Structures are given as structure tokens and as C-alpha cells.
C-alpha positions as CSV (number, residue, x, y, z in Angstrom):
1,M,113.8,138.4,85.4
2,N,111.9,136.2,83.0
3,N,108.9,133.9,83.6
4,K,111.1,130.9,84.0
5,E,113.0,132.2,87.0
6,K,112.3,133.8,90.4
7,I,114.7,135.2,93.0
8,I,114.5,133.2,96.2
9,N,116.7,132.8,99.2
10,N,117.9,129.7,100.9
11,D,114.4,128.9,102.1
12,E,113.0,126.9,99.2
13,N,109.4,127.8,100.0
14,S,109.6,131.6,100.0
15,I,110.7,134.7,98.2
16,A,112.9,137.0,100.2
17,G,114.9,140.2,99.7
18,S,117.6,139.3,102.2
19,G,120.3,136.7,102.5
20,C,121.9,135.0,99.5
21,E,119.7,135.3,96.5
22,I,119.8,132.7,93.8
23,L,117.9,132.0,90.6
24,V,116.0,128.8,90.4
25,P,113.5,127.3,87.9
26,F,110.0,128.6,88.5
27,N,107.3,125.9,88.9
28,E,104.4,126.3,86.5
29,R,101.4,128.0,88.0
30,R,98.1,126.2,88.0
31,P,95.2,127.8,86.1
32,L,93.3,130.4,88.2
33,E,90.1,128.4,87.9
34,E,91.8,125.3,89.2
35,I,93.3,127.2,92.1
36,E,89.9,128.7,93.1
37,R,88.1,125.4,92.7
38,S,90.6,123.6,95.0
39,I,89.7,125.9,97.9
40,I,86.1,124.6,97.9
41,K,86.9,121.0,96.8
42,K,90.4,119.7,97.5
43,Y,90.9,121.8,100.6
44,R,87.3,122.0,101.8
45,K,87.9,120.1,105.1
46,N,91.2,121.7,106.2
47,I,90.9,125.2,104.8
48,W,87.5,126.3,103.6
49,S,85.5,124.7,106.5
50,K,88.0,126.1,109.0
51,F,87.7,129.6,107.5
52,I,83.9,129.4,107.8
53,K,84.2,128.1,111.3
54,G,86.3,131.0,112.4
55,I,83.9,133.5,110.9
56,K,80.9,131.9,112.6
57,D,82.5,131.1,115.9
58,Y,83.6,134.7,116.4
59,N,81.1,136.6,114.3
60,L,83.9,138.1,112.1
61,V,81.9,139.1,109.0
62,E,78.5,140.7,109.1
63,D,76.0,142.3,106.7
64,G,77.1,145.8,105.7
65,D,80.8,145.3,106.5
66,K,83.4,146.8,104.3
67,I,86.6,144.8,105.0
68,A,90.1,145.8,104.2
69,V,92.1,142.6,103.4
70,A,95.8,143.2,104.2
71,I,98.0,141.6,101.5
72,S,101.6,141.2,102.4
73,G,102.3,138.9,99.5
74,G,103.1,136.0,101.8
75,K,101.4,132.6,101.7
76,D,98.9,133.4,104.4
77,S,97.5,136.7,103.0
78,M,97.3,135.4,99.5
79,L,95.2,132.5,100.6
80,M,93.1,134.8,102.8
81,A,92.3,137.1,99.8
82,K,91.1,134.1,97.8
83,L,89.0,132.8,100.7
84,F,87.2,136.2,101.0
85,Q,86.6,136.2,97.3
86,E,85.0,132.7,97.5
87,L,83.0,133.8,100.5
88,K,81.6,136.8,98.6
89,R,80.9,134.6,95.6
90,H,79.2,131.7,97.5
91,G,78.2,133.0,100.9
92,Q,75.0,134.6,102.0
93,I,76.5,137.7,103.8
94,N,76.3,141.1,102.1
95,F,79.7,142.8,102.5
96,E,82.4,144.7,100.5
97,L,86.1,144.1,100.1
98,E,89.1,146.2,99.6
99,F,92.5,144.6,99.1
100,I,95.3,146.7,100.5
101,A,99.1,146.0,100.0
102,M,101.7,148.1,101.8
103,D,105.2,148.5,100.3
104,P,107.5,149.0,103.3
105,G,110.5,149.5,101.0
106,Y,110.7,146.3,99.0
107,H,113.4,145.8,96.4
108,E,111.9,146.4,92.9
109,S,112.0,142.7,92.0
110,I,110.1,141.8,95.2
111,K,107.4,144.5,94.5
112,E,107.2,143.2,91.0
113,L,106.6,139.6,92.2
114,L,103.9,140.8,94.6
115,I,102.0,142.7,91.8
116,D,102.5,139.8,89.4
117,N,101.0,137.2,91.9
118,C,98.0,139.4,92.7
119,N,97.3,140.0,89.0
120,Y,97.5,136.3,88.3
121,L,95.2,135.5,91.2
122,N,92.8,138.3,90.2
123,I,93.3,140.1,93.5
124,P,92.7,143.9,92.8
125,I,95.1,145.5,95.2
126,H,95.5,149.1,96.4
127,I,99.3,149.3,96.8
128,F,100.8,152.1,98.7
129,E,104.3,153.0,100.0
130,S,105.3,153.6,103.6
131,G,109.1,153.5,103.7
132,I,108.9,151.6,107.0
133,F,112.0,149.5,106.4
134,K,114.2,152.6,106.2
135,I,112.6,154.2,109.2
136,V,112.9,151.1,111.4
137,D,116.6,150.7,110.4
138,N,117.2,154.2,111.7
139,I,115.2,154.3,114.9
140,A,115.0,150.7,116.1
141,K,118.2,149.0,115.4
142,D,118.1,146.6,118.4
143,Y,114.4,145.5,118.1
144,P,113.4,146.2,114.5
145,C,110.7,143.5,114.3
146,Y,108.6,144.9,117.1
147,M,108.7,148.4,115.8
148,C,108.1,147.3,112.2
149,A,105.0,145.3,113.2
150,K,103.6,148.2,115.1
151,M,104.2,150.7,112.2
152,R,102.8,148.2,109.6
153,R,99.7,147.8,111.7
154,G,99.2,151.6,111.9
155,A,99.8,152.1,108.2
156,L,97.2,149.4,107.4
157,Y,94.7,150.8,109.8
158,S,95.1,154.3,108.3
159,K,94.7,153.0,104.7
160,A,91.6,150.9,105.7
161,Q,90.1,154.0,107.3
162,E,90.9,156.1,104.2
163,L,89.0,153.6,102.1
164,G,85.9,153.7,104.4
165,C,86.4,150.2,105.8
166,N,85.1,149.2,109.3
167,K,87.3,146.0,109.5
168,L,90.9,145.1,108.8
169,A,91.6,141.4,108.1
170,L,95.0,139.9,108.9
171,G,96.2,136.5,107.9
172,H,97.3,135.0,111.2
173,H,96.5,131.3,111.5
174,F,96.2,128.6,114.1
175,N,99.9,128.1,114.5
176,D,100.5,131.8,115.0
177,V,97.9,131.7,117.8
178,I,99.5,128.9,119.8
179,E,103.0,130.1,119.2
180,T,102.1,133.6,120.4
181,T,100.6,132.0,123.6
182,L,103.9,130.2,124.3
183,I,106.1,133.2,123.4
184,N,104.2,135.3,126.0
185,M,104.6,132.6,128.6
186,F,108.2,131.8,128.1
187,Y,109.6,135.2,127.2
188,A,107.2,137.8,128.6
189,G,106.1,136.0,131.7
190,N,102.4,136.4,131.1
191,F,99.5,134.3,129.8
192,K,98.1,136.1,126.7
193,T,97.0,134.9,123.3
194,M,96.3,136.3,119.9
195,L,92.5,137.1,119.8
196,P,90.3,136.5,116.7
197,K,89.0,140.0,116.8
198,L,89.6,143.2,118.7
199,K,88.6,146.9,118.4
200,S,91.3,149.4,117.5
201,Q,92.2,151.8,120.3
202,N,93.6,154.4,118.0
203,Y,91.4,154.3,114.9
204,E,87.7,154.9,115.8
205,G,85.2,152.5,114.2
206,L,87.8,150.0,113.0
207,E,88.0,146.4,114.1
208,L,90.8,143.9,113.5
209,I,89.7,140.4,112.5
210,R,91.7,137.1,112.0
211,P,89.5,134.9,109.8
212,M,92.2,132.2,109.4
213,Y,92.2,131.6,113.2
214,H,91.4,127.8,112.9
215,I,93.5,127.0,109.8
216,R,96.7,125.1,110.3
217,E,99.9,126.4,108.6
218,Q,100.7,123.0,107.0
219,Y,97.6,123.2,104.8
220,I,98.3,126.8,103.8
221,E,101.7,125.7,102.7
222,R,100.2,122.7,100.7
223,F,97.7,125.0,99.0
224,I,100.4,127.5,97.9
225,Q,102.8,124.8,96.8
226,N,100.1,123.1,94.8
227,S,99.1,126.4,93.2
228,G,102.6,127.0,91.8
229,I,102.6,130.5,93.3
230,W,105.9,131.8,94.9
231,P,104.9,133.8,97.9
232,L,107.0,136.6,99.5
233,N,108.8,136.1,102.8
234,C,109.5,139.0,105.2
235,A,112.0,140.5,102.8
236,C,113.5,142.7,105.5
237,M,117.3,142.9,105.5
238,V,117.2,144.7,108.9
239,A,115.6,141.8,110.7
240,A,117.6,139.2,108.9
241,K,120.9,140.7,110.1
242,K,120.0,141.9,113.6
243,T,117.4,139.7,115.4
244,S,117.0,136.1,116.5
245,N,113.8,134.4,115.7
246,K,111.9,133.5,118.9
247,R,108.9,132.3,116.9
248,H,111.2,129.8,115.1
249,E,112.4,128.4,118.4
250,I,108.8,128.0,119.6
251,K,107.9,126.3,116.3
252,E,110.6,123.8,116.8
253,L,109.6,123.2,120.4
254,I,106.0,122.5,119.5
255,K,107.2,120.1,116.7
256,K,109.3,118.3,119.2
257,L,106.5,118.0,121.8
258,K,104.2,116.6,119.2
259,E,106.4,113.6,118.8
260,N,105.2,112.3,122.2
261,F,101.9,114.2,122.5
262,E,100.2,114.5,119.1
263,D,97.5,116.9,120.3
264,V,99.7,119.2,122.3
265,D,98.9,122.1,119.9
266,K,95.2,121.6,120.5
267,S,95.7,121.7,124.2
268,I,97.7,124.9,124.0
269,F,94.9,126.5,121.9
270,K,92.2,125.2,124.3
271,A,94.1,126.5,127.4
272,A,93.2,130.1,126.4
273,E,89.5,129.1,126.2
274,N,89.5,127.3,129.6
275,V,91.2,129.6,132.0
276,N,90.0,128.9,135.5
277,I,89.9,132.3,137.3
278,D,89.6,130.6,140.7
279,A,93.0,128.8,140.2
280,I,95.4,131.5,139.0
281,L,97.5,133.9,141.1
282,G,96.6,137.1,139.3
283,W,95.1,138.7,136.2
284,Q,94.5,142.0,134.5
285,K,91.3,143.6,133.5
286,N,90.9,147.0,131.7
287,G,94.4,147.9,132.7
288,N,93.9,147.1,136.4
289,K,95.8,144.3,138.1
290,Y,94.1,141.8,140.5
291,S,95.4,139.1,142.9
292,Y,93.5,136.1,144.0
293,L,94.1,137.4,147.5
294,D,91.9,140.4,146.7
295,F,88.9,137.9,146.7
296,Y,90.3,135.3,149.1
297,D,88.0,136.1,152.1
298,E,84.8,136.8,150.1
299,E,83.4,133.3,150.7
């Protein structure tokens, strides 16, 4: 593979290791200084300010933190890495960064692209192998994505702990949050959203944070496309062959709803902030289930 070509699948915006692979001309990458400057200047309103808002709203970064930034090679994590670098350069919080990239079993060309992108963007990654793709293919043939996500999270937590970090940052964004809310409602029959931070139950002293919580996916896509960087997609041949994509269905549903109600995504997001405990049938707290009838006669 030369610097004029990249292997991509039928999705024009992403690199993948599954599906029909074709060679296409590689768009010229912007100079690193221009890419970094655009975060603060061109995308200040829709990316940088939203990043800072998420950190302040949920107190995600504090003095003395050592944060493991998880790099998958996709558009979200690549931007998150650069945002953290800019925060360290321009912010007033004293913290340390470790950039960790797990290789779950990528094809060599995919791994090469991940390393090349990180080198170009000056992201000093700790890359480590896990062999998760092969394990998932053997033990979770029917529901590989669930098991893969769970194992990936565990591997990232373990590496973060090994490096002495107290926080693990993941690149979930605004659209991930509202899509997760609807997926839980429609397919799991519960009201549960993706939280901006939570404490690990299995790795003592580690906290998961999502600093891109307020950033909309469309602006992440614009930033990456403007930079000339080709991000990785999932690159999992197991998932591509064996699962349907519920998240894609929800994306299309929200897109359709926005045709008649432009702010429907905001309303979905706000719904998780404005739950009226006096007007729901039941809820869970610390593993215990409650019904509104348990408190019906209290007044």
C-alpha cells in the first residue's frame, strides 16, 4: 500500500477490514498544525466549546488525574485524543495523559493505518494485543458485538490500571447517548441512558469518563473529513457477517423524526435529565426494584 491509496470498504467515510475492499485515491492530509488550530478556531463552537462544557458540567477532569485515552482509530477517538492534547496545552488543569490502543486482531493493513494516523497526528500510543476478535468468534457466535464490547472494555481498564491511571476516557458522543436511550426503550424495555462518567465495579480506583458527551457526530465527521485523515471503522468480520445493526435503525429513525421535529434529539437527551419520579410506574436503585405503589399511601 502506498501513500496514494488506502483500503476502504463500501462506506466512503471509513476504513474497514470486512466487506468488499477496494483501493481508492487517498485525499491529501492537512498539515498537523492546521488540524490542531482548526479545533480551537474553525470548530470552536461545535467541538471545542462542547468538549469543555462536558468536562465542566460533569467534573470529568481534575487536578492530579492520570487519564488513559482509549484510541480505537475511529473518527471519535482520534478527535478525542487531539482535544485532550489541546486541553493540556491551553487549559488550567494539571493532569497526565496516556494514549492506549488495543489491537483486537486487526488485519496488518488496518493496524498499519492506525499507527500511521497516530504518528501523523502526534498521538504517542501504547498499542497492545488482545486477540478479542478470535475469542469472540469462538464463544459468542450469535451475539458477538455485546461480548466484544464487554471484553474490549475489560482490556482497556486493565491496561489503564497497569499504567497507573485513575480514569479511562472513551469517545462516545451526543448521538451515541440519545441512540442508546432509544435502543434501551425499544429493544430492552427500560429507560436507561449512557452516563458521562461512572465508577468501575471491577477495577478499583478507576473511573470511566465520556468527555465528548455534548459533541454531535456530524461535526466530528466534518472535522475528520477536513483533516484528510482516513479513520478506522469497526473492522470486525464477525459482526459484519452475523449481526444486524440496531443502532443504525435508531439513527435512521431519529433522522426521520427530525424532518418534522427539528429538536427531537435535544428532547431525547433532556428526557434523561428530567425524569419525574412521581409519574413513573417503577424504577431501580442499587439493584433493588421499586414500584410507585410502594409509596402510594405515604401521603
